[in-house]
N, CA, C, O and the ligand as a Tripos MOL2 file, in Angstrom:
@<TRIPOS>MOLECULE
protein
  285   283    72     0     0
PROTEIN
NO_CHARGES

@<TRIPOS>ATOM
      1 N          98.2260  116.7730  103.1170 N.3       1 MET1
      2 CA         99.2720  115.7420  103.1280 C.3       1 MET1
      3 C         100.3450  116.0770  102.0950 C.2       1 MET1
      4 O         100.0840  116.6710  101.0490 O.2       1 MET1
      5 N         101.5140  115.6840  102.4280 N.am      2 SER2
      6 CA        102.6300  115.9370  101.5260 C.3       2 SER2
      7 C         102.6460  114.9790  100.3380 C.2       2 SER2
      8 O         102.3010  113.8040  100.4670 O.2       2 SER2
      9 N         103.0500  115.4950   99.1900 N.am      3 ASP3
     10 CA        103.1920  114.6450   98.0040 C.3       3 ASP3
     11 C         104.5970  114.0790   97.9040 C.2       3 ASP3
     12 O         104.9390  113.4070   96.9310 O.2       3 ASP3
     13 N         105.4100  114.3550   98.9200 N.am      4 THR4
     14 CA        106.7790  113.8940   98.8850 C.3       4 THR4
     15 C         106.9000  112.5360   99.5750 C.2       4 THR4
     16 O         106.5580  112.4110  100.7510 O.2       4 THR4
     17 N         107.3760  111.5320   98.8700 N.am      5 PRO5
     18 CA        107.5610  110.2340   99.5240 C.3       5 PRO5
     19 C         108.5280  110.3330  100.6810 C.2       5 PRO5
     20 O         109.5630  110.9920  100.5840 O.2       5 PRO5
     21 N         108.1910  109.6760  101.7770 N.am      6 VAL6
     22 CA        109.0730  109.6370  102.9400 C.3       6 VAL6
     23 C         109.7900  108.3020  102.9490 C.2       6 VAL6
     24 O         109.1510  107.2620  103.1090 O.2       6 VAL6
     25 N         111.1080  108.3080  102.7790 N.am      7 PRO7
     26 CA        111.8470  107.0300  102.7500 C.3       7 PRO7
     27 C         111.7350  106.2970  104.0650 C.2       7 PRO7
     28 O         111.7450  106.9160  105.1290 O.2       7 PRO7
     29 N         111.6290  104.9900  104.0030 N.am      8 ARG8
     30 CA        111.6480  104.1140  105.1670 C.3       8 ARG8
     31 C         112.7950  103.1240  104.9800 C.2       8 ARG8
     32 O         113.2720  102.9020  103.8670 O.2       8 ARG8
     33 N         113.2210  102.5420  106.0860 N.am      9 ASP9
     34 CA        114.3740  101.6560  106.0150 C.3       9 ASP9
     35 C         113.9280  100.2020  105.7960 C.2       9 ASP9
     36 O         113.6260   99.4720  106.7400 O.2       9 ASP9
     37 N         113.9000   99.8140  104.5240 N.am     10 PHE10
     38 CA        113.5010   98.4590  104.1990 C.3      10 PHE10
     39 C         114.4050   97.4370  104.8950 C.2      10 PHE10
     40 O         113.9560   96.3540  105.2700 O.2      10 PHE10
     41 N         115.6470   97.7840  105.0570 N.am     11 PHE11
     42 CA        116.6220   96.8370  105.6280 C.3      11 PHE11
     43 C         116.5620   96.7580  107.1420 C.2      11 PHE11
     44 O         117.3080   96.0040  107.7670 O.2      11 PHE11
     45 N         115.6470   97.5610  107.7380 N.am     12 ALA12
     46 CA        115.3910   97.4210  109.1680 C.3      12 ALA12
     47 C         114.4350   96.2520  109.4140 C.2      12 ALA12
     48 O         114.2680   95.8130  110.5510 O.2      12 ALA12
     49 N         113.8170   95.7560  108.3620 N.am     13 ARG13
     50 CA        112.8980   94.6270  108.4900 C.3      13 ARG13
     51 C         113.6920   93.3410  108.7520 C.2      13 ARG13
     52 O         114.9030   93.2830  108.5400 O.2      13 ARG13
     53 N         112.9830   92.3270  109.2140 N.am     14 THR14
     54 CA        113.6440   91.0540  109.4230 C.3      14 THR14
     55 C         113.9690   90.4180  108.0740 C.2      14 THR14
     56 O         113.3040   90.6950  107.0760 O.2      14 THR14
     57 N         114.9920   89.5660  108.0470 N.am     15 PRO15
     58 CA        115.3110   88.8800  106.7880 C.3      15 PRO15
     59 C         114.1370   88.1100  106.2240 C.2      15 PRO15
     60 O         113.9860   87.9980  105.0080 O.2      15 PRO15
     61 N         113.2960   87.5710  107.1160 N.am     16 GLU16
     62 CA        112.1110   86.8170  106.6580 C.3      16 GLU16
     63 C         111.1540   87.7360  105.8890 C.2      16 GLU16
     64 O         110.6690   87.3970  104.8090 O.2      16 GLU16
     65 N         110.8960   88.9280  106.4890 N.am     17 GLU17
     66 CA        109.9920   89.8850  105.8350 C.3      17 GLU17
     67 C         110.5760   90.3450  104.4940 C.2      17 GLU17
     68 O         109.8750   90.4270  103.4850 O.2      17 GLU17
     69 N         111.8500   90.6340  104.5140 N.am     18 ARG18
     70 CA        112.4710   91.1130  103.2690 C.3      18 ARG18
     71 C         112.3660   90.0730  102.1900 C.2      18 ARG18
     72 O         112.0880   90.4020  101.0370 O.2      18 ARG18
     73 N         112.5800   88.8250  102.5380 N.am     19 ALA19
     74 CA        112.5040   87.7370  101.5750 C.3      19 ALA19
     75 C         111.1140   87.6240  100.9710 C.2      19 ALA19
     76 O         110.9540   87.3880   99.7740 O.2      19 ALA19
     77 N         110.0910   87.8030  101.8450 N.am     20 ILE20
     78 CA        108.7070   87.7090  101.3670 C.3      20 ILE20
     79 C         108.3990   88.8740  100.4170 C.2      20 ILE20
     80 O         107.8750   88.6740   99.3200 O.2      20 ILE20
     81 N         108.7310   90.0830  100.8550 N.am     21 PHE21
     82 CA        108.3860   91.2460  100.0380 C.3      21 PHE21
     83 C         109.1490   91.2490   98.7170 C.2      21 PHE21
     84 O         108.6390   91.7330   97.7070 O.2      21 PHE21
     85 N         110.3570   90.7160   98.7200 N.am     22 MET22
     86 CA        111.1470   90.7110   97.5040 C.3      22 MET22
     87 C         110.7050   89.5840   96.5620 C.2      22 MET22
     88 O         111.0450   89.5760   95.3790 O.2      22 MET22
     89 N         109.9420   88.6390   97.1120 N.am     23 HIS23
     90 CA        109.4720   87.5330   96.2690 C.3      23 HIS23
     91 C         108.0440   87.7960   95.7630 C.2      23 HIS23
     92 O         107.7270   87.5290   94.6040 O.2      23 HIS23
     93 N         107.1900   88.3240   96.6520 N.am     24 GLU24
     94 CA        105.7820   88.4870   96.3020 C.3      24 GLU24
     95 C         105.5670   89.8040   95.5950 C.2      24 GLU24
     96 O         105.3020   90.8320   96.2180 O.2      24 GLU24
     97 N         105.6870   89.7520   94.2750 N.am     25 THR25
     98 CA        105.5930   90.9650   93.4740 C.3      25 THR25
     99 C         104.5530   90.7690   92.3650 C.2      25 THR25
    100 O         104.1360   89.6540   92.0510 O.2      25 THR25
    101 N         104.1610   91.8950   91.7990 N.am     26 TRP26
    102 CA        103.3490   91.8930   90.5650 C.3      26 TRP26
    103 C         104.0450   92.7620   89.5560 C.2      26 TRP26
    104 O         104.3120   93.9330   89.8230 O.2      26 TRP26
    105 N         104.3460   92.2080   88.3940 N.am     27 CYS27
    106 CA        104.9820   92.9870   87.3400 C.3      27 CYS27
    107 C         103.9590   93.2970   86.2540 C.2      27 CYS27
    108 O         103.4070   92.3980   85.6190 O.2      27 CYS27
    109 N         103.7170   94.6140   86.0540 N.am     28 ASP28
    110 CA        102.7990   95.0450   85.0090 C.3      28 ASP28
    111 C         103.3070   94.6560   83.6250 C.2      28 ASP28
    112 O         102.5390   94.3030   82.7300 O.2      28 ASP28
    113 N         104.5860   94.7320   83.4880 N.am     29 ASN29
    114 CA        105.1840   94.4640   82.1660 C.3      29 ASN29
    115 C         105.0940   92.9850   81.8090 C.2      29 ASN29
    116 O         104.7250   92.6350   80.6880 O.2      29 ASN29
    117 N         105.4260   92.1310   82.7440 N.am     30 CYS30
    118 CA        105.3720   90.6710   82.5120 C.3      30 CYS30
    119 C         103.9560   90.1230   82.7100 C.2      30 CYS30
    120 O         103.6400   89.0260   82.2500 O.2      30 CYS30
    121 N         103.0990   90.9010   83.4030 N.am     31 GLN31
    122 CA        101.7590   90.4500   83.7410 C.3      31 GLN31
    123 C         101.8010   89.1380   84.5150 C.2      31 GLN31
    124 O         101.0500   88.2070   84.2260 O.2      31 GLN31
    125 N         102.6760   89.0820   85.4870 N.am     32 GLN32
    126 CA        102.8730   87.8520   86.2420 C.3      32 GLN32
    127 C         103.2200   88.1860   87.6910 C.2      32 GLN32
    128 O         103.8760   89.1900   87.9670 O.2      32 GLN32
    129 N         102.7740   87.3340   88.6100 N.am     33 VAL33
    130 CA        103.0790   87.5210   90.0050 C.3      33 VAL33
    131 C         104.3570   86.7800   90.3840 C.2      33 VAL33
    132 O         104.7900   85.8320   89.7280 O.2      33 VAL33
    133 N         104.9320   87.2640   91.4750 N.am     34 ASN34
    134 CA        106.0310   86.5590   92.1550 C.3      34 ASN34
    135 C         107.2450   86.2730   91.2870 C.2      34 ASN34
    136 O         107.8630   85.2140   91.3980 O.2      34 ASN34
    137 N         107.5820   87.2220   90.4250 N.am     35 LEU35
    138 CA        108.8200   87.1020   89.6740 C.3      35 LEU35
    139 C         109.9980   87.5670   90.5360 C.2      35 LEU35
    140 O         111.1590   87.2660   90.2590 O.2      35 LEU35
    141 N         109.6540   88.3090   91.5870 N.am     36 GLY36
    142 CA        110.6970   88.8250   92.4730 C.3      36 GLY36
    143 C         111.2060   90.1810   92.0570 C.2      36 GLY36
    144 O         111.0430   90.5820   90.9040 O.2      36 GLY36
    145 N         111.8180   90.8900   92.9750 N.am     37 MET37
    146 CA        112.3800   92.1950   92.6600 C.3      37 MET37
    147 C         113.8010   92.3190   93.1890 C.2      37 MET37
    148 O         114.2120   91.6440   94.1330 O.2      37 MET37
    149 N         114.5330   93.2190   92.5310 N.am     38 ILE38
    150 CA        115.8770   93.6040   93.0060 C.3      38 ILE38
    151 C         115.8600   95.0830   93.3530 C.2      38 ILE38
    152 O         114.9360   95.8070   92.9830 O.2      38 ILE38
    153 N         116.8670   95.5170   94.0490 N.am     39 GLU39
    154 CA        117.0080   96.9270   94.4470 C.3      39 GLU39
    155 C         115.7570   97.4630   95.1340 C.2      39 GLU39
    156 O         115.2240   98.4900   94.7150 O.2      39 GLU39
    157 N         115.2710   96.7840   96.1890 N.am     40 PRO40
    158 CA        114.0590   97.2530   96.8770 C.3      40 PRO40
    159 C         114.2990   98.5940   97.6060 C.2      40 PRO40
    160 O         115.3510   98.8390   98.1970 O.2      40 PRO40
    161 N         113.2880   99.4190   97.5270 N.am     41 PHE41
    162 CA        113.3130  100.7150   98.2100 C.3      41 PHE41
    163 C         111.9560  100.9580   98.8130 C.2      41 PHE41
    164 O         110.9400  100.9340   98.1170 O.2      41 PHE41
    165 N         111.9380  101.1950  100.1220 N.am     42 GLU42
    166 CA        110.6650  101.3420  100.8150 C.3      42 GLU42
    167 C         110.3980  102.7990  101.1360 C.2      42 GLU42
    168 O         111.2970  103.5240  101.5600 O.2      42 GLU42
    169 N         109.1340  103.2340  100.9290 N.am     43 TYR43
    170 CA        108.8050  104.6010  101.2710 C.3      43 TYR43
    171 C         107.3130  104.6840  101.6010 C.2      43 TYR43
    172 O         106.5330  103.7760  101.3110 O.2      43 TYR43
    173 N         106.9510  105.8130  102.2210 N.am     44 GLU44
    174 CA        105.5840  106.0440  102.5900 C.3      44 GLU44
    175 C         105.0590  107.2860  101.8590 C.2      44 GLU44
    176 O         105.7360  108.3120  101.7970 O.2      44 GLU44
    177 N         103.8680  107.1810  101.3180 N.am     45 LEU45
    178 CA        103.2650  108.2850  100.6100 C.3      45 LEU45
    179 C         101.7890  108.2790  100.8820 C.2      45 LEU45
    180 O         101.1200  107.2620  100.6960 O.2      45 LEU45
    181 N         101.2630  109.4300  101.3300 N.am     46 HIS46
    182 CA         99.8440  109.5350  101.6500 C.3      46 HIS46
    183 C          99.3910  108.4940  102.6560 C.2      46 HIS46
    184 O          98.2640  108.0050  102.5840 O.2      46 HIS46
    185 N         100.2650  108.1520  103.5930 N.am     47 GLY47
    186 CA         99.9270  107.2120  104.6390 C.3      47 GLY47
    187 C          99.9500  105.7490  104.2180 C.2      47 GLY47
    188 O          99.5660  104.8650  104.9830 O.2      47 GLY47
    189 N         100.4080  105.5040  102.9850 N.am     48 ILE48
    190 CA        100.4830  104.1350  102.5010 C.3      48 ILE48
    191 C         101.9610  103.8070  102.3170 C.2      48 ILE48
    192 O         102.7320  104.6380  101.8360 O.2      48 ILE48
    193 N         102.3500  102.5960  102.7000 N.am     49 VAL49
    194 CA        103.7370  102.1620  102.5550 C.3      49 VAL49
    195 C         103.8840  101.3700  101.2540 C.2      49 VAL49
    196 O         103.1100  100.4580  100.9630 O.2      49 VAL49
    197 N         104.8950  101.7480  100.4940 N.am     50 PHE50
    198 CA        105.1820  101.0830   99.2340 C.3      50 PHE50
    199 C         106.5760  100.5070   99.2810 C.2      50 PHE50
    200 O         107.4670  101.0510   99.9330 O.2      50 PHE50
    201 N         106.7580   99.3940   98.5790 N.am     51 ILE51
    202 CA        108.0900   98.8860   98.3310 C.3      51 ILE51
    203 C         108.2720   98.8250   96.8070 C.2      51 ILE51
    204 O         107.5240   98.1560   96.0940 O.2      51 ILE51
    205 N         109.2840   99.5420   96.3450 N.am     52 GLU52
    206 CA        109.5020   99.6590   94.9220 C.3      52 GLU52
    207 C         110.8250   99.0000   94.5730 C.2      52 GLU52
    208 O         111.8010   99.1070   95.3150 O.2      52 GLU52
    209 N         110.8470   98.3300   93.4560 N.am     53 GLY53
    210 CA        112.0890   97.7110   93.0110 C.3      53 GLY53
    211 C         112.0170   97.4520   91.5180 C.2      53 GLY53
    212 O         111.2160   98.0470   90.7980 O.2      53 GLY53
    213 N         112.8840   96.5420   91.0730 N.am     54 ARG54
    214 CA        112.8760   96.2190   89.6530 C.3      54 ARG54
    215 C         112.6040   94.7230   89.4860 C.2      54 ARG54
    216 O         113.0840   93.8880   90.2520 O.2      54 ARG54
    217 N         111.8270   94.4260   88.4710 N.am     55 CYS55
    218 CA        111.4610   93.0430   88.1950 C.3      55 CYS55
    219 C         112.7080   92.2170   87.8940 C.2      55 CYS55
    220 O         113.5650   92.6260   87.1100 O.2      55 CYS55
    221 N         112.7940   91.0590   88.5240 N.am     56 CYS56
    222 CA        113.9470   90.1730   88.3020 C.3      56 CYS56
    223 C         114.0010   89.6820   86.8390 C.2      56 CYS56
    224 O         115.0830   89.3870   86.3320 O.2      56 CYS56
    225 N         112.8730   89.5940   86.1780 N.am     57 ARG57
    226 CA        112.8780   89.0680   84.8260 C.3      57 ARG57
    227 C         113.1360   90.1550   83.7970 C.2      57 ARG57
    228 O         114.0080   89.9920   82.9450 O.2      57 ARG57
    229 N         112.3960   91.2720   83.8520 N.am     58 CYS58
    230 CA        112.4570   92.2620   82.7550 C.3      58 CYS58
    231 C         113.1500   93.5380   83.1680 C.2      58 CYS58
    232 O         113.5170   94.3310   82.3010 O.2      58 CYS58
    233 N         113.3490   93.7770   84.4670 N.am     59 GLY59
    234 CA        114.0410   94.9880   84.8950 C.3      59 GLY59
    235 C         113.1640   96.2150   84.9930 C.2      59 GLY59
    236 O         113.6420   97.2860   85.3680 O.2      59 GLY59
    237 N         111.8720   96.0830   84.6610 N.am     60 GLU60
    238 CA        110.9360   97.1920   84.8110 C.3      60 GLU60
    239 C         110.6260   97.4240   86.2770 C.2      60 GLU60
    240 O         110.7990   96.5300   87.1050 O.2      60 GLU60
    241 N         110.1720   98.6150   86.5940 N.am     61 ALA61
    242 CA        109.8310   98.9420   87.9640 C.3      61 ALA61
    243 C         108.6110   98.1300   88.4150 C.2      61 ALA61
    244 O         107.6210   98.0150   87.6930 O.2      61 ALA61
    245 N         108.7050   97.5820   89.6050 N.am     62 VAL62
    246 CA        107.5520   96.9230   90.2310 C.3      62 VAL62
    247 C         107.2870   97.6210   91.5590 C.2      62 VAL62
    248 O         108.2040   98.0900   92.2340 O.2      62 VAL62
    249 N         106.0200   97.6750   91.9110 N.am     63 LEU63
    250 CA        105.6150   98.4170   93.0990 C.3      63 LEU63
    251 C         104.6650   97.5280   93.9230 C.2      63 LEU63
    252 O         103.6720   97.0060   93.4170 O.2      63 LEU63
    253 N         105.0040   97.3820   95.1800 N.am     64 THR64
    254 CA        104.1440   96.6440   96.0880 C.3      64 THR64
    255 C         103.5390   97.6280   97.0770 C.2      64 THR64
    256 O         104.2600   98.3930   97.7160 O.2      64 THR64
    257 N         102.2060   97.6090   97.2050 N.am     65 GLU65
    258 CA        101.5350   98.4610   98.1650 C.3      65 GLU65
    259 C         101.2100   97.6090   99.3660 C.2      65 GLU65
    260 O         100.5740   96.5620   99.2480 O.2      65 GLU65
    261 N         101.6540   98.0660  100.5340 N.am     66 LEU66
    262 CA        101.4500   97.2860  101.7410 C.3      66 LEU66
    263 C         100.0970   97.6650  102.3770 C.2      66 LEU66
    264 O          99.8110   98.8380  102.6150 O.2      66 LEU66
    265 N          99.2980   96.6580  102.6350 N.am     67 THR67
    266 CA         98.0700   96.8780  103.3920 C.3      67 THR67
    267 C          98.4310   96.8500  104.8770 C.2      67 THR67
    268 O          99.5430   96.4660  105.2410 O.2      67 THR67
    269 N          97.5160   97.2450  105.7100 N.am     68 GLU68
    270 CA         97.7670   97.3170  107.1600 C.3      68 GLU68
    271 C          98.2300   95.9770  107.7090 C.2      68 GLU68
    272 O          99.0330   95.9260  108.6410 O.2      68 GLU68
    273 N          97.7290   94.8970  107.1340 N.am     69 ASP69
    274 CA         98.0570   93.5790  107.6260 C.3      69 ASP69
    275 C          99.5350   93.2540  107.5190 C.2      69 ASP69
    276 O         100.0510   92.4050  108.2460 O.2      69 ASP69
    277 N         100.2200   93.9470  106.5920 N.am     70 ASP70
    278 CA        101.6060   93.6290  106.3170 C.3      70 ASP70
    279 C         102.5540   94.3400  107.2600 C.2      70 ASP70
    280 O         103.7410   94.0170  107.2970 O.2      70 ASP70
    281 N         102.0560   95.3040  108.0230 N.am     71 PHE71
    282 CA        102.9730   96.0770  108.8450 C.3      71 PHE71
    283 C         103.6180   95.2540  109.9550 C.2      71 PHE71
    284 O         104.4180   95.7800  110.7290 O.2      71 PHE71
    285 ZN        108.7360   91.9780   84.6450 Zn       72 ZN72
@<TRIPOS>BOND
     1     1     2 1
     2     2     3 1
     3     3     4 2
     4     3     5 am
     5     5     6 1
     6     6     7 1
     7     7     8 2
     8     7     9 am
     9     9    10 1
    10    10    11 1
    11    11    12 2
    12    11    13 am
    13    13    14 1
    14    14    15 1
    15    15    16 2
    16    15    17 am
    17    17    18 1
    18    18    19 1
    19    19    20 2
    20    19    21 am
    21    21    22 1
    22    22    23 1
    23    23    24 2
    24    23    25 am
    25    25    26 1
    26    26    27 1
    27    27    28 2
    28    27    29 am
    29    29    30 1
    30    30    31 1
    31    31    32 2
    32    31    33 am
    33    33    34 1
    34    34    35 1
    35    35    36 2
    36    35    37 am
    37    37    38 1
    38    38    39 1
    39    39    40 2
    40    39    41 am
    41    41    42 1
    42    42    43 1
    43    43    44 2
    44    43    45 am
    45    45    46 1
    46    46    47 1
    47    47    48 2
    48    47    49 am
    49    49    50 1
    50    50    51 1
    51    51    52 2
    52    51    53 am
    53    53    54 1
    54    54    55 1
    55    55    56 2
    56    55    57 am
    57    57    58 1
    58    58    59 1
    59    59    60 2
    60    59    61 am
    61    61    62 1
    62    62    63 1
    63    63    64 2
    64    63    65 am
    65    65    66 1
    66    66    67 1
    67    67    68 2
    68    67    69 am
    69    69    70 1
    70    70    71 1
    71    71    72 2
    72    71    73 am
    73    73    74 1
    74    74    75 1
    75    75    76 2
    76    75    77 am
    77    77    78 1
    78    78    79 1
    79    79    80 2
    80    79    81 am
    81    81    82 1
    82    82    83 1
    83    83    84 2
    84    83    85 am
    85    85    86 1
    86    86    87 1
    87    87    88 2
    88    87    89 am
    89    89    90 1
    90    90    91 1
    91    91    92 2
    92    91    93 am
    93    93    94 1
    94    94    95 1
    95    95    96 2
    96    95    97 am
    97    97    98 1
    98    98    99 1
    99    99   100 2
   100    99   101 am
   101   101   102 1
   102   102   103 1
   103   103   104 2
   104   103   105 am
   105   105   106 1
   106   106   107 1
   107   107   108 2
   108   107   109 am
   109   109   110 1
   110   110   111 1
   111   111   112 2
   112   111   113 am
   113   113   114 1
   114   114   115 1
   115   115   116 2
   116   115   117 am
   117   117   118 1
   118   118   119 1
   119   119   120 2
   120   119   121 am
   121   121   122 1
   122   122   123 1
   123   123   124 2
   124   123   125 am
   125   125   126 1
   126   126   127 1
   127   127   128 2
   128   127   129 am
   129   129   130 1
   130   130   131 1
   131   131   132 2
   132   131   133 am
   133   133   134 1
   134   134   135 1
   135   135   136 2
   136   135   137 am
   137   137   138 1
   138   138   139 1
   139   139   140 2
   140   139   141 am
   141   141   142 1
   142   142   143 1
   143   143   144 2
   144   143   145 am
   145   145   146 1
   146   146   147 1
   147   147   148 2
   148   147   149 am
   149   149   150 1
   150   150   151 1
   151   151   152 2
   152   151   153 am
   153   153   154 1
   154   154   155 1
   155   155   156 2
   156   155   157 am
   157   157   158 1
   158   158   159 1
   159   159   160 2
   160   159   161 am
   161   161   162 1
   162   162   163 1
   163   163   164 2
   164   163   165 am
   165   165   166 1
   166   166   167 1
   167   167   168 2
   168   167   169 am
   169   169   170 1
   170   170   171 1
   171   171   172 2
   172   171   173 am
   173   173   174 1
   174   174   175 1
   175   175   176 2
   176   175   177 am
   177   177   178 1
   178   178   179 1
   179   179   180 2
   180   179   181 am
   181   181   182 1
   182   182   183 1
   183   183   184 2
   184   183   185 am
   185   185   186 1
   186   186   187 1
   187   187   188 2
   188   187   189 am
   189   189   190 1
   190   190   191 1
   191   191   192 2
   192   191   193 am
   193   193   194 1
   194   194   195 1
   195   195   196 2
   196   195   197 am
   197   197   198 1
   198   198   199 1
   199   199   200 2
   200   199   201 am
   201   201   202 1
   202   202   203 1
   203   203   204 2
   204   203   205 am
   205   205   206 1
   206   206   207 1
   207   207   208 2
   208   207   209 am
   209   209   210 1
   210   210   211 1
   211   211   212 2
   212   211   213 am
   213   213   214 1
   214   214   215 1
   215   215   216 2
   216   215   217 am
   217   217   218 1
   218   218   219 1
   219   219   220 2
   220   219   221 am
   221   221   222 1
   222   222   223 1
   223   223   224 2
   224   223   225 am
   225   225   226 1
   226   226   227 1
   227   227   228 2
   228   227   229 am
   229   229   230 1
   230   230   231 1
   231   231   232 2
   232   231   233 am
   233   233   234 1
   234   234   235 1
   235   235   236 2
   236   235   237 am
   237   237   238 1
   238   238   239 1
   239   239   240 2
   240   239   241 am
   241   241   242 1
   242   242   243 1
   243   243   244 2
   244   243   245 am
   245   245   246 1
   246   246   247 1
   247   247   248 2
   248   247   249 am
   249   249   250 1
   250   250   251 1
   251   251   252 2
   252   251   253 am
   253   253   254 1
   254   254   255 1
   255   255   256 2
   256   255   257 am
   257   257   258 1
   258   258   259 1
   259   259   260 2
   260   259   261 am
   261   261   262 1
   262   262   263 1
   263   263   264 2
   264   263   265 am
   265   265   266 1
   266   266   267 1
   267   267   268 2
   268   267   269 am
   269   269   270 1
   270   270   271 1
   271   271   272 2
   272   271   273 am
   273   273   274 1
   274   274   275 1
   275   275   276 2
   276   275   277 am
   277   277   278 1
   278   278   279 1
   279   279   280 2
   280   279   281 am
   281   281   282 1
   282   282   283 1
   283   283   284 2
@<TRIPOS>SUBSTRUCTURE
     1 MET1         2 RESIDUE 1 A MET
     2 SER2         6 RESIDUE 1 A SER
     3 ASP3        10 RESIDUE 1 A ASP
     4 THR4        14 RESIDUE 1 A THR
     5 PRO5        18 RESIDUE 1 A PRO
     6 VAL6        22 RESIDUE 1 A VAL
     7 PRO7        26 RESIDUE 1 A PRO
     8 ARG8        30 RESIDUE 1 A ARG
     9 ASP9        34 RESIDUE 1 A ASP
    10 PHE10       38 RESIDUE 1 A PHE
    11 PHE11       42 RESIDUE 1 A PHE
    12 ALA12       46 RESIDUE 1 A ALA
    13 ARG13       50 RESIDUE 1 A ARG
    14 THR14       54 RESIDUE 1 A THR
    15 PRO15       58 RESIDUE 1 A PRO
    16 GLU16       62 RESIDUE 1 A GLU
    17 GLU17       66 RESIDUE 1 A GLU
    18 ARG18       70 RESIDUE 1 A ARG
    19 ALA19       74 RESIDUE 1 A ALA
    20 ILE20       78 RESIDUE 1 A ILE
    21 PHE21       82 RESIDUE 1 A PHE
    22 MET22       86 RESIDUE 1 A MET
    23 HIS23       90 RESIDUE 1 A HIS
    24 GLU24       94 RESIDUE 1 A GLU
    25 THR25       98 RESIDUE 1 A THR
    26 TRP26      102 RESIDUE 1 A TRP
    27 CYS27      106 RESIDUE 1 A CYS
    28 ASP28      110 RESIDUE 1 A ASP
    29 ASN29      114 RESIDUE 1 A ASN
    30 CYS30      118 RESIDUE 1 A CYS
    31 GLN31      122 RESIDUE 1 A GLN
    32 GLN32      126 RESIDUE 1 A GLN
    33 VAL33      130 RESIDUE 1 A VAL
    34 ASN34      134 RESIDUE 1 A ASN
    35 LEU35      138 RESIDUE 1 A LEU
    36 GLY36      142 RESIDUE 1 A GLY
    37 MET37      146 RESIDUE 1 A MET
    38 ILE38      150 RESIDUE 1 A ILE
    39 GLU39      154 RESIDUE 1 A GLU
    40 PRO40      158 RESIDUE 1 A PRO
    41 PHE41      162 RESIDUE 1 A PHE
    42 GLU42      166 RESIDUE 1 A GLU
    43 TYR43      170 RESIDUE 1 A TYR
    44 GLU44      174 RESIDUE 1 A GLU
    45 LEU45      178 RESIDUE 1 A LEU
    46 HIS46      182 RESIDUE 1 A HIS
    47 GLY47      186 RESIDUE 1 A GLY
    48 ILE48      190 RESIDUE 1 A ILE
    49 VAL49      194 RESIDUE 1 A VAL
    50 PHE50      198 RESIDUE 1 A PHE
    51 ILE51      202 RESIDUE 1 A ILE
    52 GLU52      206 RESIDUE 1 A GLU
    53 GLY53      210 RESIDUE 1 A GLY
    54 ARG54      214 RESIDUE 1 A ARG
    55 CYS55      218 RESIDUE 1 A CYS
    56 CYS56      222 RESIDUE 1 A CYS
    57 ARG57      226 RESIDUE 1 A ARG
    58 CYS58      230 RESIDUE 1 A CYS
    59 GLY59      234 RESIDUE 1 A GLY
    60 GLU60      238 RESIDUE 1 A GLU
    61 ALA61      242 RESIDUE 1 A ALA
    62 VAL62      246 RESIDUE 1 A VAL
    63 LEU63      250 RESIDUE 1 A LEU
    64 THR64      254 RESIDUE 1 A THR
    65 GLU65      258 RESIDUE 1 A GLU
    66 LEU66      262 RESIDUE 1 A LEU
    67 THR67      266 RESIDUE 1 A THR
    68 GLU68      270 RESIDUE 1 A GLU
    69 ASP69      274 RESIDUE 1 A ASP
    70 ASP70      278 RESIDUE 1 A ASP
    71 PHE71      282 RESIDUE 1 A PHE
    72 ZN72       285 GROUP 0 **** ****
């Protein structure tokens, strides 16, 4: 498998999905859920889809790993 992330089009999702993914976050830096993210970027790596962005509160990177249920 490739170690290169494959970009996916986050903005191809429905507005409802985007709103959920941008709200339901975990920030390692703040140690808190659902602070929200800005600048979302979706990609696939090793068969797993990730949405990466920045924490709305502290600006640190936040990463959401999508399970199969979220597809
Ligand atoms: Zn944070």
